[in-house]
mmCIF file of the C-alpha atoms, coordinates in Angstrom:
data_MODEL
# 
_entry.id   MODEL 
# 
loop_
_atom_site.group_PDB 
_atom_site.id 
_atom_site.type_symbol 
_atom_site.label_atom_id 
_atom_site.label_alt_id 
_atom_site.label_comp_id 
_atom_site.label_asym_id 
_atom_site.label_entity_id 
_atom_site.label_seq_id 
_atom_site.pdbx_PDB_ins_code 
_atom_site.Cartn_x 
_atom_site.Cartn_y 
_atom_site.Cartn_z 
_atom_site.occupancy 
_atom_site.B_iso_or_equiv 
_atom_site.pdbx_formal_charge 
_atom_site.auth_seq_id 
_atom_site.auth_comp_id 
_atom_site.auth_asym_id 
_atom_site.auth_atom_id 
_atom_site.pdbx_PDB_model_num 
ATOM 1  C CA . MET A 1 1  ? -30.167 54.486 -41.328 1.00 0.00 ? 1  MET A CA 1 
ATOM 2  C CA . LYS A 1 2  ? -26.668 54.018 -40.031 1.00 0.00 ? 2  LYS A CA 1 
ATOM 3  C CA . HIS A 1 3  ? -27.782 54.795 -36.578 1.00 0.00 ? 3  HIS A CA 1 
ATOM 4  C CA . HIS A 1 4  ? -30.491 52.242 -36.750 1.00 0.00 ? 4  HIS A CA 1 
ATOM 5  C CA . THR A 1 5  ? -28.182 49.499 -37.859 1.00 0.00 ? 5  THR A CA 1 
ATOM 6  C CA . SER A 1 6  ? -25.656 50.270 -35.145 1.00 0.00 ? 6  SER A CA 1 
ATOM 7  C CA . LYS A 1 7  ? -28.404 50.072 -32.571 1.00 0.00 ? 7  LYS A CA 1 
ATOM 8  C CA . LEU A 1 8  ? -29.418 46.639 -33.898 1.00 0.00 ? 8  LEU A CA 1 
ATOM 9  C CA . TRP A 1 9  ? -25.821 45.534 -33.824 1.00 0.00 ? 9  TRP A CA 1 
ATOM 10 C CA . LEU A 1 10 ? -25.497 46.651 -30.186 1.00 0.00 ? 10 LEU A CA 1 
ATOM 11 C CA . ARG A 1 11 ? -28.525 44.671 -29.307 1.00 0.00 ? 11 ARG A CA 1 
ATOM 12 C CA . GLN A 1 12 ? -27.117 41.560 -30.941 1.00 0.00 ? 12 GLN A CA 1 
ATOM 13 C CA . GLU A 1 13 ? -23.842 41.965 -29.073 1.00 0.00 ? 13 GLU A CA 1 
ATOM 14 C CA . ALA A 1 14 ? -25.703 42.426 -25.774 1.00 0.00 ? 14 ALA A CA 1 
ATOM 15 C CA . GLU A 1 15 ? -27.785 39.275 -26.485 1.00 0.00 ? 15 GLU A CA 1 
ATOM 16 C CA . LYS A 1 16 ? -24.537 37.344 -27.170 1.00 0.00 ? 16 LYS A CA 1 
ATOM 17 C CA . TYR A 1 17 ? -23.017 38.365 -23.823 1.00 0.00 ? 17 TYR A CA 1 
ATOM 18 C CA . ILE A 1 18 ? -26.231 37.624 -21.954 1.00 0.00 ? 18 ILE A CA 1 
ATOM 19 C CA . ILE A 1 19 ? -26.387 34.176 -23.458 1.00 0.00 ? 19 ILE A CA 1 
ATOM 20 C CA . LYS A 1 20 ? -22.797 33.476 -22.631 1.00 0.00 ? 20 LYS A CA 1 
ATOM 21 C CA . ASP A 1 21 ? -23.260 34.713 -19.064 1.00 0.00 ? 21 ASP A CA 1 
ATOM 22 C CA . PHE A 1 22 ? -26.395 32.620 -18.690 1.00 0.00 ? 22 PHE A CA 1 
ATOM 23 C CA . GLN A 1 23 ? -24.703 29.492 -19.845 1.00 0.00 ? 23 GLN A CA 1 
ATOM 24 C CA . GLY A 1 24 ? -21.756 30.185 -17.462 1.00 0.00 ? 24 GLY A CA 1 
ATOM 25 C CA . ARG A 1 25 ? -24.133 30.557 -14.549 1.00 0.00 ? 25 ARG A CA 1 
ATOM 26 C CA . ARG A 1 26 ? -25.976 27.410 -15.515 1.00 0.00 ? 26 ARG A CA 1 
ATOM 27 C CA . LYS A 1 27 ? -22.713 25.435 -15.391 1.00 0.00 ? 27 LYS A CA 1 
ATOM 28 C CA . GLU A 1 28 ? -21.973 26.920 -11.957 1.00 0.00 ? 28 GLU A CA 1 
ATOM 29 C CA . LEU A 1 29 ? -25.414 25.816 -10.775 1.00 0.00 ? 29 LEU A CA 1 
ATOM 30 C CA . GLU A 1 30 ? -24.887 22.299 -12.148 1.00 0.00 ? 30 GLU A CA 1 
ATOM 31 C CA . LYS A 1 31 ? -21.629 22.127 -10.169 1.00 0.00 ? 31 LYS A CA 1 
ATOM 32 C CA . TYR A 1 32 ? -23.366 23.024 -6.905  1.00 0.00 ? 32 TYR A CA 1 
ATOM 33 C CA . ARG A 1 33 ? -26.370 20.897 -7.530  1.00 0.00 ? 33 ARG A CA 1 
ATOM 34 C CA . LYS A 1 34 ? -24.528 17.610 -8.009  1.00 0.00 ? 34 LYS A CA 1 
ATOM 35 C CA . PRO A 1 35 ? -21.079 17.536 -6.434  1.00 0.00 ? 35 PRO A CA 1 
ATOM 36 C CA . SER A 1 36 ? -18.677 15.353 -8.318  1.00 0.00 ? 36 SER A CA 1 
# 
């Protein structure tokens, strides 16, 4: 049981980092697409 919950937690943490990274990359793309 404990192992299962920790696995789930790890997945949630990974998803958080992936989303953060994705948003960061999108901002970079926006910067390159339309120069201010």
